[in-house]
C-alpha positions in Angstrom: 0.0 0.0 0.0 1.2 3.5 -0.8 1.4 6.0 2.0 1.1 5.5 5.8 -1.9 3.8 7.4 -4.8 6.1 8.4 -7.0 5.5 11.4 -10.1 7.7 11.7 -12.2 7.2 14.9 -15.9 7.8 14.3 -17.1 7.0 17.8 -15.3 6.3 21.0 -17.0 5.1 24.3 -15.7 3.5 27.4 -16.5 0.0 26.2 -16.7 0.4 22.4 -14.9 2.1 19.5 -15.9 2.5 15.9 -13.1 3.5 13.5 -12.1 3.3 9.8 -8.7 1.8 8.9 -7.3 2.9 5.5 -4.2 2.2 3.4 -3.6 -1.3 4.7 -4.2 -4.6 3.1 -6.8 -7.2 4.0 -4.3 -9.4 5.8 -3.3 -6.7 8.2 -6.8 -5.7 9.0 -7.9 -9.3 9.6 -4.8 -9.9 11.7 -5.7 -7.0 13.9 -9.2 -8.4 14.3 -8.0 -11.8 15.3 -5.4 -10.5 17.7 -7.9 -8.3 19.5 -10.3 -11.3 19.9 -7.8 -13.9 21.0 -4.5 -12.6 22.1 -5.2 -9.9 24.7 -4.7 -11.1 28.3 -7.4 -10.6 30.9 -8.5 -12.1 34.2 -11.2 -14.7 34.6 -12.3 -17.3 37.2 -10.4 -20.5 36.5 -11.1 -22.7 39.4 -14.3 -23.1 41.5 -14.6 -25.0 44.8 -18.2 -25.4 45.8 -18.9 -25.9 49.5 -22.7 -26.0 49.3 -25.2 -26.0 46.4 -28.8 -26.7 47.0 -30.0 -24.8 44.0 -31.7 -26.3 40.9 -28.5 -25.9 38.9 -25.7 -28.5 38.9 -22.2 -27.5 40.1 -20.7 -27.6 36.5 -23.4 -25.2 35.2 -22.6 -22.7 38.0 -18.9 -23.1 37.5 -19.2 -22.3 33.8 -21.3 -19.2 34.5 -18.8 -18.0 37.0 -16.0 -18.4 34.4 -17.8 -16.1 32.0 -18.2 -13.3 34.6 -16.0 -10.4 33.4 -13.4 -9.2 36.0 -11.7 -5.8 35.9 -8.4 -6.5 34.2 -6.9 -3.0 33.6 -3.1 -3.2 33.2 -3.1 -6.9 33.8 0.0 -7.2 31.5 2.2 -5.8 34.2 0.0 -6.2 37.3 -0.3 -10.0 37.3 1.8 -13.0 36.2 0.7 -16.0 34.3 0.5 -19.1 36.5 3.1 -20.8 34.4 5.6 -17.9 34.9 5.2 -17.7 38.7 7.5 -19.5 41.0 4.9 -20.3 43.7 3.9 -23.9 44.2 0.1 -23.5 44.3 -0.9 -19.9 43.8 0.0 -16.6 45.4 -1.2 -13.0 45.3 1.1 -12.3 42.3 -0.6 -14.9 40.0 -4.0 -15.5 41.6 -7.0 -13.6 43.0 -9.4 -15.3 45.4 -13.2 -14.6 45.4 -16.0 -16.1 47.5 -19.8 -16.2 47.3 -22.2 -17.1 50.1 -25.9 -16.6 49.7 -28.8 -18.2 51.6 -32.5 -17.7 51.2 -34.6 -17.6 54.4 -37.7 -15.8 53.1 -40.6 -16.8 51.0 -39.3 -15.0 47.9 -37.0 -15.6 45.0 -33.4 -14.2 45.4 -31.2 -13.5 42.4 -27.6 -14.6 42.9 -25.5 -12.3 40.7 -21.9 -11.3 40.2 -22.5 -8.6 42.8 -22.4 -11.3 45.4 -18.8 -12.2 44.6 -16.3 -10.7 47.0 -12.5 -10.5 46.6 -10.9 -11.9 49.7 -7.2 -12.4 50.8 -5.5 -15.6 49.8 -5.4 -18.7 52.0 -2.7 -19.5 54.5 -2.2 -15.8 55.2 -0.6 -15.0 51.8 -2.0 -11.4 51.8 0.7 -8.8 52.2 0.8 -5.0 52.7 1.7 -2.7 49.9 5.0 -1.7 51.6 6.6 -5.1 51.1 4.5 -6.1 48.1 6.1 -7.1 44.8 6.2 -4.8 41.8 3.1 -6.4 40.2 0.8 -5.6 43.2 1.8 -1.9 43.1 0.5 -1.6 39.5 -3.0 -2.7 40.3 -6.0 -0.5 40.6 -8.3 -0.4 43.7 -10.9 -2.7 42.1 -8.5 -5.0 40.2 -10.0 -8.5 39.9 -13.5 -7.4 41.1 -16.5 -8.2 38.9 -17.4 -5.5 36.4 -20.2 -3.4 37.8 -21.1 -0.5 35.6 -23.5 2.1 37.0 -27.0 1.5 35.8 -26.1 -1.9 34.2 -27.6 -5.2 35.5 -25.1 -7.6 37.0 -24.5 -11.1 35.6 -27.2 -13.4 36.8 -25.8 -16.7 38.1 -28.9 -18.5 39.4 -32.1 -18.0 41.4 -32.8 -19.5 44.8 -35.9 -20.0 47.0 -36.5 -20.5 50.7 -34.1 -23.1 52.2 -31.7 -23.1 49.3 -28.1 -22.1 49.6 -25.0 -21.4 47.4 -21.6 -21.2 48.9 -18.4 -21.4 47.0 -14.8 -20.1 46.6 -13.1 -19.2 43.3 -9.6 -18.5 42.0 -9.1 -16.1 39.1 -6.1 -16.3 36.9 -4.6 -14.5 33.9 -5.0 -16.0 30.4 -5.8 -15.3 26.8 -8.8 -16.4 24.7 -6.7 -18.9 22.7 -6.9 -21.0 25.9 -10.5 -20.3 26.7 -13.1 -17.9 25.5 -13.7 -16.6 29.0 -10.4 -14.7 28.8 -11.5 -12.7 25.8 -12.0 -9.0 26.7 -14.2 -8.5 23.6 -17.9 -9.3 23.4 -18.2 -8.4 19.7 -15.8 -7.4 16.9 -17.4 -6.3 13.6 -15.4 -6.0 10.4 -16.5 -4.9 7.0 -15.1 -3.7 3.7 -16.4 -2.9 0.2 -20.0 -2.2 1.3 -21.1 -1.9 -2.3 -19.6 -5.3 -3.2 -17.7 -3.8 -6.1 -15.0 -6.5 -5.7 -17.6 -9.2 -5.8 -16.2 -11.1 -2.8 -19.8 -11.8 -1.8 -22.5 -13.6 -3.8 -25.9 -12.3 -2.9 -28.7 -14.9 -3.1 -32.0 -13.2 -3.8 -35.4 -14.1 -5.1 -36.7 -11.0 -6.9 -34.8 -7.7 -6.3 -31.2 -7.8 -5.0 -31.2 -4.2 -3.8 -34.4 -4.6 -1.8 -33.4 -7.9 -0.3 -29.8 -6.8 0.5 -30.0 -3.2 1.7 -26.9 -1.2 2.1 -25.5 -0.5 5.5 -24.4 2.8 7.0 -20.8 2.2 5.8 -21.9 2.5 2.2 -22.2 6.2 2.7 -18.4 6.3 3.1 -17.8 5.2 -0.5 -19.0 6.1 -3.9 -21.5 3.8 -5.5 -20.4 2.0 -8.6 -21.8 3.0 -12.0 -23.8 0.6 -14.1 -21.4 0.8 -17.0 -18.3 0.6 -14.9 -16.1 -2.3 -16.0 -15.0 -4.8 -13.4 -11.5 -4.5 -12.2 -9.9 -7.9 -11.6 -6.8 -6.4 -9.9 -8.7 -4.2 -7.4 -8.0 -4.9 -3.7 -9.7 -3.5 -0.6 -7.8 -0.9 1.3 -10.5 0.6 3.5 -12.0 -1.3 6.5 -14.7 -0.4 8.9 -14.2 -1.9 12.4 -16.1 -1.8 15.6 -14.9 -3.3 18.8 -17.1 -3.8 21.9 -15.6 -5.0 25.2 -17.3 -6.8 28.1 -16.0 -4.1 30.5 -12.9 -6.0 31.8 -10.8 -3.7 29.6 -11.5 -0.4 27.9 -11.9 -0.2 24.2 -8.9 2.1 23.8 -6.7 -0.3 25.8 -7.8 -3.3 23.8 -6.9 -1.6 20.5 -3.6 -0.4 21.7 -2.7 -3.7 23.2 -3.8 -5.4 20.0 -1.5 -3.3 17.9 1.4 -3.9 20.3 0.8 -7.7 20.3 0.7 -7.7 16.5 3.9 -5.8 16.4 5.5 -8.2 18.8 4.4 -11.2 16.7 5.8 -9.7 13.5 9.0 -8.9 15.2 9.4 -12.5 16.5 8.6 -13.7 13.0 11.3 -11.5 11.4 13.8 -12.6 14.1 13.0 -16.2 13.5 13.5 -16.1 9.7 16.5 -13.7 9.8 19.6 -15.6 8.7 22.3 -15.9 11.4 25.7 -14.9 10.0 27.5 -17.1 12.5 25.6 -20.1 11.2 26.3 -19.3 7.5 29.9 -18.1 7.3 32.5 -19.8 9.6 36.1 -19.0 9.6 39.6 -20.4 10.4 38.5 -24.0 9.7 36.0 -24.1 12.5 32.5 -25.4 12.2 30.4 -23.3 10.0 26.8 -24.1 10.8 24.1 -26.7 10.6 24.4 -27.2 6.8 28.2 -27.1 6.5 30.6 -24.5 4.9 30.1 -22.4 1.8 27.1 -20.5 3.2 25.1 -23.6 4.2 25.5 -25.1 0.7 25.1 -28.9 0.7 27.7 -29.1 -2.1 30.4 -27.6 0.0 33.8 -27.3 -1.6 35.9 -26.8 1.6 37.3 -29.8 3.5 36.9 -28.0 6.8 34.6 -29.4 9.4 31.1 -28.8 8.2 27.5 -29.3 9.3 25.5 -32.3 10.2 25.7 -33.7 6.7 29.5 -33.4 6.5 31.6 -31.8 3.7 33.3 -32.9 0.5 36.9 -34.4 0.8 40.0 -33.0 -0.8 40.1 -35.8 -3.3 36.7 -34.9 -4.7 36.1 -31.3 -3.8 33.4 -30.8 -6.3 31.3 -33.8 -5.4 28.1 -33.4 -3.2 28.5 -33.9 0.5 26.6 -37.1 0.5 28.5 -38.7 -2.4 32.0 -38.7 -0.9 34.5 -41.4 -1.8 35.4 -41.8 1.9 33.0 -40.7 4.7 35.4 -38.9 7.0 32.8 -37.6 9.4 30.9 -40.8 10.0 27.2 -40.7 10.9 24.5 -39.1 8.8 22.8 -41.0 6.0 24.6 -43.7 4.0 26.4 -42.1 1.1 26.2 -43.2 -2.4 29.4 -44.6 -3.8 31.0 -45.0 -0.3 34.2 -47.0 0.0 32.6 -49.6 2.3 28.9 -50.1 1.3 28.4 -52.6 4.1 29.1 -50.1 6.9 26.1 -49.1 9.0 24.7 -45.7 8.4 24.9 -44.6 12.0 28.4 -45.9 12.8 31.8 -44.2 12.2 35.3 -45.4 11.5 37.8 -45.3 14.4 39.9 -42.7 12.6 37.4 -40.7 10.7 35.6 -38.8 13.4 36.1 -35.1 12.8 34.4 -32.4 14.8 32.0 -31.4 12.1 29.3 -34.0 11.6 26.3 -33.6 13.9 25.6 -37.3 14.0 29.1 -38.7 13.4 32.5 -38.3 14.7 34.4 -40.0 17.5 33.3 -37.4 20.0 29.6 -37.0 19.0 26.5 -38.8 20.3 25.9 -41.3 17.5 29.5 -42.1 16.6 31.9 -44.3 18.6 35.7 -44.8 18.5 35.0 -48.5 18.4 32.5 -49.8 15.8 31.3 -52.4 18.2 30.5 -50.0 21.0 26.9 -49.3 22.1 25.5 -52.1 20.0 26.3 -50.4 16.6 28.6 -53.2 15.3 28.7 -53.6 11.6 
């Protein structure tokens, strides 16, 4: 795409944002949508221990509903660790948040058990600590970090209803995670994504009975683009470069925080990809006769022309410097696959000669794992 990307925000609220993304290709826009949905960390209830349940709902049903309750997760990237990254044996205030619920009905009326009945409590075994000696993660948390989302004027999440004589008592542990592990960790409740509202690119086939325009009315995004003319020829090389996106969160994170974290996560993923495919000069070009990398000398070429110690497949010998590495007259590095035209066809593919073990072959050589100074050592006799 020519020019820099353009972001035009049409509407911004606390839990939703509507914007137009221009001068990017379809792959980038869709990647942003997927990252926002599945790769933004948040906090959710991960373990439930039920002490008493005399409601009409089974334990598994209630545990599932508790897992879907959104918890305030602002700045959870720095304010909480993943359980797998924490050094504690079974949960601590750095990687876990404890909640409890205890409701009993003693009147002749129906009581709604909601997310407002969940209370954040100190951890077991006296693991709560003051802010003076608290780790760095705890100092970055807000006053309501880990509490259920309770927006003014909004109804809390209904868990169940109980009548007289019924009781629900349980304890929960909330942990940090992403939606790739479970949907309960997704901070987004809806992510809409649209491009080409007039269908000029014909990426969508409209099924209709009588009138296509009447049965497929245009959306509000169609006002952003010019309608196609009836006599306008179809452009087979046209690509979309303007995308209309709307992100709505469940309240655990703000809409602006979700988009900013999504862009940062996408940037990190692309940086890791570039770092992974970037050639390592130390692996390609070795010097002074030392090992040159996984594929041998000559820049990783399998038909290496130098007799120095090469990669896992060995290098060509001085007698036949132009022959491929796996067609040597004498296999000086042992190991590897059996070579065509070898001097001793009967030798085992995994063994090495007593005198041929150089320091180059990854599988061969007198000092490497598969080779042996004695051909009858370790059961590899030939």
